[in-house]
C-alpha positions as CSV (number, residue, x, y, z in Angstrom):
1,M,118.8,79.8,93.4
2,F,117.9,82.4,97.0
3,A,121.2,83.8,96.2
4,G,120.6,84.1,92.9
5,L,117.4,85.6,94.2
6,G,119.3,87.9,96.6
7,N,121.5,89.2,94.9
8,W,118.9,90.7,92.9
9,W,117.6,91.6,95.2
10,D,120.0,93.5,96.5
11,Q,121.2,95.4,93.2
12,A,117.4,96.8,93.0
13,E,117.7,97.4,96.2
14,L,120.6,99.1,95.0
15,W,118.8,101.2,92.6
16,L,116.6,102.6,93.9
17,A,118.4,103.5,96.0
18,Q,120.5,105.4,94.4
19,L,117.4,107.6,92.6
20,W,116.9,110.5,92.6
21,F,114.0,110.7,96.1
22,P,111.3,112.5,93.8
23,L,111.4,109.7,91.4
24,Q,111.3,107.1,94.3
25,F,108.6,109.2,95.2
26,V,107.5,108.5,92.4
27,L,108.5,104.4,92.0
28,A,106.5,104.3,96.2
29,I,102.5,106.1,94.8
30,V,102.7,103.8,91.5
31,V,103.9,100.0,93.6
32,L,101.4,100.6,97.2
33,A,99.1,103.1,96.0
34,P,97.4,99.5,93.4
35,L,98.1,97.3,96.4
36,C,96.5,99.9,99.0
37,V,93.3,100.4,97.5
38,G,93.4,96.4,96.7
39,A,94.1,95.7,100.0
40,A,90.6,98.3,100.9
41,W,88.6,96.9,98.9
42,L,89.0,93.5,100.0
43,I,88.7,93.9,103.5
44,D,85.9,96.7,102.4
45,R,84.2,93.5,101.2
46,I,85.6,90.5,104.9
47,V,83.3,93.6,107.0
48,D,80.7,93.9,105.0
49,R,80.4,90.2,104.5
50,V,80.8,89.4,108.3
51,A,78.0,92.2,109.0
52,A,75.3,90.4,107.4
53,W,76.1,87.7,108.1
54,L,76.6,89.0,111.5
55,R,73.1,90.7,111.2
56,P,69.3,89.4,112.4
57,S,67.7,88.6,109.4
58,R,64.4,90.8,108.5
59,D,62.3,88.2,110.9
60,E,63.9,89.0,114.1
61,D,64.2,92.8,113.5
62,C,61.5,93.1,114.4
63,P,59.0,91.1,115.8
64,R,55.3,90.7,115.3
65,Q,51.8,92.8,116.6
66,S,49.0,90.8,118.0
């Protein structure tokens, strides 16, 4: 199974390496741009949740003055 996967990957890599450079660039952008946008969105969501968890509540923010 792994030999077949390795052969497939080698053929795909060879095909990509032999393409004209502008086509390589376009393919890389088409594949990587959505992955990068998705990763950035996920990181943003995680950071927002952690920041909300670490932030003091509104009651603790301003002490009451009597």
